N, C-alpha and C positions, 0 to 999 in steps of 0.2 A: 708860646705855651704849648705844652704837650698834654694830651689826654690818652687814655687807653680805650681801645675798641671794646665794646661790650660783648662782641661775638668771638673774637680770636685773641684778645688781650694785647694786640700790637699797639705800639706807641704811634699816635697820629699827631703831627705837628700842625698847629693852627696859628694864624696870624693874630697877634694881640689886638691890632687895630679893628679887626672884624668883630671881636667879642666885647669891645668896650661898652659897658653899661648893660650887658646882657647876662641873664642868669642861665638860660638854656641856649644850646647851640646844636645845629645838625652837622654831623661829620660824615664823610664817606671814607671808609678805611682803605688804605693803599694795599693792604695785605689780603683781605677777604672780600673787598669790594661791597661790603654791606654798609648800609646807612644806619646811623644811630642818632638819637637825641641825647645829649649829655648835659648834666648839671654842672655849670662852671664854677660853683662855689666849692672850693677845696675843703676837705675835712682836715687836712694837715697843711697849714699855711707855710710850713718850712720846706715843703716839697715843691719841685718844679713840674712834677707830673701829677695830673689829676686822675685818680683811679675811680671810675664811675661804676655805678650799678645801673642796670637797665631801668629806664624811667617807667613808673607805673602808669596805667591808662588814665587814672584820674589826674595825674600831673602833666600828662602829655598835651602839648598844644594841639589845637584843632588842625593846623596845617600839616601835621604829621600823619593824619589818618590815611591819606592816599598812599603814603610810603608803606604803612603796615599791610595794606591790602595786597600790594604787589610783591612784598618781600618773600612770601612763601614760594612764588614761582622762581625766584632767583637763587634760592638756597642750594648750594652744592657743597657737601661736606668734604673737607680735606681727608683723603684716605689713600693708602697705598693699594694698588691693584692686587687682587688675590692671585696667587700662583705666578707672580712675575717679580723680577728684580730690576731695580733702577740703579744704574751706575753712572757716576760722573768721573770722567778721566781727563786730566790735563794733558793735551797733545802737543802744546808748544808753550814756551816760556820757562822761567827759572824753576818752576815746580813741575816740569815735564815728567810724566810717569806717575804722578800722584793720582791715586784712584780711591774713590769712596763709594760704597753701596749705601743707598738711602735706607734708613731704618725708621724714619719719620716722614710724614707727608709734606713737611715743610723744612727746608734747609737753607740757611743763609750762607753766602759765599763772600769772603772779604780778605783783607790783608793780614798777613802773619802777625799775631799778637793783638788783633782787633776784636776778638771775641766771637767771630763768626763760627758756624758749624763746620765749614770747610775753609781753611786758611791757606792762602797762597803767598809765596815769597815774591811779591811784585809791588814795587813802590808806586806804580800807577793805579793800583787797585785801592779803593776806599776801604775803611775799616769794616763797614757793612755795605758791600757794593751792590749785591743783587740777591734774589731769593728764587729758589725752585719750589713750586707748589704742585702737588699731585691731587687732582680732583677726579675721581672715578678713573678713567683711562687717559685723561688729559694731563699733559705736562706743561705748566705755565712758567714762564721766566719773567720776573719783574725786576726792574731797576729800582734801587732803594735810594734815589736822589744822589747817585754817585757823582763825583766831580768829573771823571773822564768818560762816563757813559758805558752802556752795555750795547753790544752790536750783534745783530743776526744778519748774515749775508751782507756785511759792510754797511748796514743801515742802523742808525742809533734808534733804540726802542725804549719805551717806558714799560711796556708789557707785550708779550708775544706768546702765542701757543706754539709749542715746539712739536714737530713730528719726528720722533726718534727713529733712527739715529740722527741727531741734530748737533750742530756745532754753533758756538757763540764765542764772542771775544770780550774780555774785560781787561783793561790795561794792555800789557803785552802778552797776556796769556790767552790761549785758545782752549776751550773745554768742550768735550763731547758728552752728550747724554744718550744713553742706550737703555732700552727696555728689553729684557730677555726672560723667557719662561724659566721657572725653577726647574732644576734637575730633579727628577723623581727617582 
């Protein structure tokens, strides 16, 4: 079953066995790392994705109270840094030389024809392989449950904070992330 995060609208996959007989369920989003309580009763029974609204306080289970109190401390909005450009360059692989400047604080990277923001001609790359997130001046790399993994310094990661200029590998492609000041 899939639900949409109430904070960033990302699709979150949850195990049907964990939700059997439950109306409400707590999720932690892979994209924004925020926790949400979602209503599992779909409005459109023909859809495989549940689009949720934030649960109101009167409907919220008591167990979620602690979550709300701490969530204010963990919030960090996705945002491109002011006065800087973030560039992703493919340095090795079939798409070598492909360069993209980020215009949004979140960009997905995947296989050609897979619908990602940045598409690579690499059969070892999943359709939606990984994501680059920008929060303040931090560059975060997240694997999106890819088949072949995302690697930083030859170590498979689920998520990692990158210190640009930084390189990472997906499939047989190596990508470099750089942050440079805008030319005035």
